[in-house]
C-alpha positions in Angstrom: -33.7 -10.7 -0.9 -30.6 -8.6 -0.5 -29.3 -9.5 -3.9 -32.7 -8.7 -5.4 -32.7 -5.3 -3.7 -29.2 -4.5 -4.9 -30.2 -5.4 -8.5 -33.2 -3.1 -8.2 -31.1 -0.3 -6.9 -28.7 -0.6 -9.8 -31.6 -0.6 -12.3 -33.2 2.4 -10.5 -29.8 4.1 -10.5 -29.4 3.7 -14.3 -33.0 4.8 -14.8 -32.3 7.9 -12.8 -29.1 8.5 -14.8 -31.1 8.2 -18.0 -33.8 10.7 -16.8 -31.0 13.0 -15.5 -29.5 13.0 -19.0 -32.9 13.8 -20.6 -33.9 16.3 -17.9 -30.6 18.2 -18.1 -29.9 18.0 -21.8 -31.2 21.6 -22.0 -28.4 22.7 -19.8 -25.8 22.1 -22.5 -27.7 22.7 -25.7 -30.6 25.1 -25.1 -28.6 28.3 -25.6 -26.9 27.0 -28.8 -30.1 25.8 -30.3 -31.9 29.1 -29.5 -29.3 31.1 -31.4 -28.8 28.7 -34.3 -25.2 28.0 -33.4 -26.1 24.2 -33.5 -28.9 22.1 -34.9 -30.6 19.4 -32.9 -29.1 16.8 -35.2 -25.6 18.0 -34.2 -26.1 19.2 -30.7 -27.7 16.2 -29.0 -25.3 13.5 -30.2 -22.4 15.8 -29.4 -23.7 16.4 -26.0 -24.4 12.7 -25.4 -20.9 11.6 -26.3 -19.3 14.3 -24.1 -21.6 13.5 -21.2 -20.3 10.0 -21.4 -16.7 11.2 -21.5 -17.3 13.5 -18.6 -18.7 10.7 -16.5 -15.6 8.7 -17.0 -13.2 11.5 -16.0 -13.1 11.1 -12.2 -14.5 9.7 -9.0 -13.9 12.5 -6.4 -17.6 13.6 -6.3 -18.7 10.0 -6.2 -16.7 9.5 -3.1 -18.4 12.5 -1.4 -21.8 11.0 -2.2 -20.8 7.4 -1.5 -19.1 7.9 1.9 -20.0 11.1 3.7 -23.6 12.1 3.2 -25.2 9.4 5.3 -24.2 6.2 7.2 -26.2 3.6 5.4 -26.7 0.3 7.2 -25.5 -2.8 5.6 -27.7 -5.6 4.2 -31.4 -5.1 3.7 -32.1 -1.6 5.2 -29.2 0.0 3.2 -30.2 -1.0 -0.4 -33.9 -0.3 0.5 -33.0 3.2 1.6 -31.0 3.9 -1.6 -33.8 2.5 -3.7 -36.4 4.8 -2.0 -34.2 7.8 -2.6 -33.5 7.0 -6.3 -37.2 6.4 -7.1 -38.2 9.6 -5.3 -35.7 11.7 -7.2 -36.7 9.9 -10.4 -40.4 10.7 -9.8 -39.7 14.4 -9.1 -37.5 14.8 -12.2 -40.2 13.2 -14.3 -42.8 15.6 -12.9 -40.7 18.8 -13.4 -39.7 17.6 -16.9 -43.4 17.2 -17.7 -44.1 20.9 -16.7 -40.9 22.0 -18.5 -39.3 23.3 -15.3 -35.4 23.2 -15.2 -35.1 22.0 -11.6 -32.0 20.5 -10.0 -31.5 16.8 -10.3 -28.8 17.1 -7.6 -31.1 18.8 -5.2 -33.7 16.0 -5.8 -31.2 13.3 -5.1 -29.7 14.9 -2.0 -33.1 15.7 -0.6 -34.3 12.1 -1.2 -31.2 10.6 0.4 -31.5 12.8 3.4 -35.2 12.2 3.8 -35.0 8.4 3.5 -32.0 8.3 5.9 -33.7 10.5 8.5 -36.9 8.5 8.4 -35.1 5.2 8.9 -33.1 6.5 11.8 -29.7 6.4 10.0 -27.1 9.0 10.7 -27.2 11.9 8.2 -24.3 14.2 8.3 -26.2 17.5 8.5 -23.0 19.5 8.8 -21.6 18.1 5.6 -25.1 18.4 4.0 -25.2 22.1 4.8 -21.5 23.2 4.3 -20.2 20.7 1.7 -23.3 20.1 -0.4 -26.1 22.5 0.2 -24.0 25.7 0.3 -22.2 25.1 -3.1 -25.6 24.2 -4.6 -26.9 27.5 -3.4 -23.9 29.5 -4.3 -23.5 28.1 -7.8 -26.5 30.1 -9.3 -25.2 33.3 -7.7 -21.8 32.8 -9.3 -23.5 31.9 -12.6 -25.7 35.1 -12.5 -22.9 37.5 -11.5 -20.3 35.9 -13.7 -22.5 35.9 -16.8 -23.6 39.5 -16.2 -20.0 40.6 -15.9 -18.8 38.7 -19.0 -21.7 40.0 -21.1 -21.1 43.6 -19.9 -17.5 43.4 -20.8 -18.3 41.9 -24.2 -20.8 44.7 -24.9 -18.2 47.3 -24.1 -15.4 45.7 -26.1 -17.5 45.0 -29.2 -19.6 48.1 -29.3 -17.8 49.3 -32.5 -17.4 45.8 -34.1 -19.2 44.7 -37.2 -22.5 43.2 -36.2 -22.7 40.3 -38.6 -19.1 39.3 -38.0 -19.6 39.4 -34.2 -22.7 37.2 -34.5 -20.8 34.6 -36.6 -17.9 34.6 -34.2 -20.1 34.0 -31.2 -22.0 31.2 -32.9 -18.8 29.5 -33.6 -17.7 30.0 -30.0 -21.0 28.6 -28.8 -20.2 25.3 -30.4 -17.2 25.1 -28.0 -19.0 26.3 -24.9 -21.9 23.9 -25.5 -19.3 21.1 -25.7 -17.7 22.2 -22.4 -21.1 22.4 -20.8 -21.8 18.8 -21.8 -18.5 17.6 -20.5 -19.0 19.4 -17.2 -22.5 18.0 -16.8 -21.2 14.5 -17.2 -18.4 15.1 -14.8 -20.8 16.5 -12.1 -24.0 14.5 -12.4 -22.5 11.2 -13.5 -20.4 10.9 -10.4 -23.3 11.6 -8.1 -25.2 8.6 -9.4 -22.1 6.4 -9.3 -21.6 7.3 -5.6 -25.1 6.4 -4.7 -25.0 3.0 -6.6 -21.7 2.2 -4.9 -23.2 3.0 -1.5 -26.0 0.5 -2.1 -23.6 -2.1 -3.5 -21.3 -1.8 -0.5 -24.3 -2.1 1.9 -25.5 -5.2 0.0 -22.2 -7.1 0.5 -21.7 -5.9 4.0 -19.4 -2.9 3.5 -20.2 0.2 5.4 -19.6 3.6 3.9 -16.3 4.0 5.8 -15.0 0.8 4.2 -16.2 1.4 0.7 -13.2 3.3 -0.8 -9.7 2.1 -0.4 -7.9 5.4 -1.0 -8.7 8.8 -2.3 -7.7 7.9 -5.8 -8.2 4.1 -6.0 -11.7 2.8 -6.8 -13.6 0.8 -4.3 -13.1 -3.0 -3.8 -16.1 -3.4 -6.1 -14.4 -1.8 -9.0 -16.1 1.6 -9.7 -13.7 2.4 -12.5 -15.0 -0.4 -14.5 -18.7 -1.3 -15.0 -20.4 1.2 -12.6 -18.8 4.2 -14.3 -19.4 2.9 -17.8 -23.0 1.9 -17.1 -23.9 5.2 -15.5 -22.1 7.2 -18.3 -23.9 5.3 -21.1 -27.3 5.7 -19.4 -26.6 9.5 -19.0 -25.6 9.7 -22.6 -28.7 7.9 -23.9 -30.9 10.1 -21.8 -29.2 13.2 -23.3 -29.7 11.8 -26.8 -33.4 11.6 -26.1 -33.6 15.3 -25.7 -36.0 16.6 -23.0 -37.5 19.2 -25.3 -40.0 20.6 -22.8 -37.1 22.0 -20.7 -35.1 23.0 -23.7 -38.0 25.2 -24.9 -38.2 26.8 -21.4 -34.5 27.7 -21.3 -34.2 28.7 -24.9 -37.4 30.7 -25.4 -39.3 31.5 -22.2 -36.7 33.3 -20.0 -35.0 35.8 -22.3 -34.5 36.5 -26.0 -31.1 34.9 -26.5 -28.4 36.2 -28.8 -25.2 34.4 -29.7 -23.3 36.7 -27.3 -25.6 36.1 -24.3 -25.6 32.4 -25.1 -21.8 32.3 -25.2 -21.5 34.3 -21.9 -24.0 32.1 -20.1 -22.4 28.8 -21.3 -18.8 29.8 -20.7 -19.4 31.0 -17.2 -21.6 28.0 -16.3 -19.2 25.5 -17.6 -16.3 27.2 -15.7 -18.3 26.9 -12.4 -18.9 23.2 -13.1 -15.3 22.4 -13.8 -13.9 24.4 -10.9 -16.3 22.9 -8.4 -15.6 19.3 -9.6 -11.9 19.3 -10.5 -10.5 21.9 -8.2 -12.7 21.9 -5.1 -14.4 18.5 -5.3 -17.9 19.7 -4.4 -21.2 19.0 -6.2 -23.1 21.9 -7.8 -26.3 22.0 -9.9 -25.6 22.4 -13.6 -29.3 23.3 -14.0 -29.2 26.1 -11.4 -25.9 27.4 -12.7 -26.8 27.6 -16.4 -30.3 29.0 -15.8 -28.9 31.7 -13.5 -26.2 32.5 -16.1 -28.8 32.9 -18.8 -30.8 35.3 -16.6 -27.6 37.2 -15.7 -26.4 37.5 -19.3 -29.8 38.5 -20.5 -30.4 41.1 -17.8 -27.6 43.3 -19.3 -30.3 44.3 -21.8 -32.5 45.6 -18.9 -34.7 44.0 -16.4 -37.7 44.2 -18.8 -35.9 41.8 -21.1 -36.4 39.0 -18.6 -39.7 37.1 -18.5 -40.2 37.2 -14.8 -43.3 35.1 -14.7 -41.3 32.1 -16.0 -38.4 32.9 -13.7 -40.8 32.9 -10.7 -42.1 29.5 -11.7 -38.6 28.2 -11.9 -37.6 29.6 -8.5 -40.6 28.0 -6.9 -39.6 24.7 -8.3 -36.0 25.2 -7.0 -37.3 25.9 -3.5 -39.8 23.0 -3.6 -37.3 20.4 -4.9 -35.3 19.6 -1.7 -38.3 20.0 0.6 -40.7 17.8 -1.4 -38.2 15.1 -2.1 -37.1 15.0 1.5 -40.7 14.6 2.8 -41.7 12.2 0.0 -38.7 9.9 0.5 -39.2 10.0 4.3 -42.9 9.0 3.9 -42.1 6.2 1.5 -39.3 4.9 3.6 -41.5 4.8 6.7 -44.3 3.0 4.8 -41.9 0.4 3.4 -40.2 -0.1 6.8 -43.5 -0.9 8.4 -44.6 -3.2 5.6 -41.3 -5.1 5.9 -41.7 -5.8 9.6 
C-alpha cells in the first residue's frame, strides 16, 4: 500500500506541476502578448522551454519545502498527507483558472500542506511558515508594485522627449527579453516547490524523515533529486505552460489595465528581478503570480488611478485572501475524513 501511495503522490505531483504551468503561463507571457511584442506561437514554446531550464537550475527552495515546513511521518501517513495537499492545491488551481483569476499556486500548496499536517497532528513549523514562507509571499507583491511604479515613472521622465514610435519598438524588443526572464524565474521558483513536496513523500515512503532527506546543502538527497524528479517536474511544468491557460492570460493582459510596451517592460523586468533575487540570493519562495500582477498594477497606475480597472483588481485580491484559507480548511477536512476511513 505504501508503494501505491507513493506512486499516486508522484503522479499527483506531476499533475500539479502541469496545472501550475498552465495556470501561471500568463505570468510570463500576458504582458508581451497584450502589447504585440510576442505572438502566441512564439511566446508559449519559448516560455515552456525556459520553465524547464529554470526548474533544472537549483534545489535550494526544494530543500525548504522538503525539510522544514512540516515533520511528515514516515510510511503510510506521510504519503497520504502529501497526496491530500497536492490534490487540494490542484483542485483550487483548477477552480481559479476556470474563473480566470491569477491566484497563487504557492499559497495553495503551502495552505494545503499546513492544513493536512495540522489535521493529522503532525508538527507544522508555524514560525518558519510565517517568517520564511508567508512573509516573503506577502512582501513580493508590495515589492512588485512599488518597483514597477518607480521604474515606469523613471522611464516616463527619461523618454518624455523621445520619438514615440522608436520608443515603442524598443520596448517591444526589450519585452522579448523580459518575458524570457519571467519564464526562467517561474521555473526556478515553482518547479522547486513541487520537487520538494515529491521528495518529502518519497522519503516518507521509504522510511526517511524530513531531517534525513537531504545529505548536504548542495548535494541532492539519497533518492537522487538531481536526476528524474527534477526532470519529470520540469517537463510537466513546461507541458502545462505550452497548453496556455488563456482565461488567466486574458485577465492579466486586458482586464486590469490598458498595457503599453513600456508598462509591460517595467512590470516584467521588476517581477523577474524579485523572482531571481528571492530564489538565488535569499532562497525563499515567492509567488510569481502575485509579483507580476502587482507589478502590472503598479506600472499601469502611473497613468492615474482611473487607468486601473478596480473591479477586476478587487476580485483578484479576494481570490488571494481566500487561497491559503480555503486550501488549509479543505485539506484539513479531507485529511480527517481519509484518516477515519483508513482506521
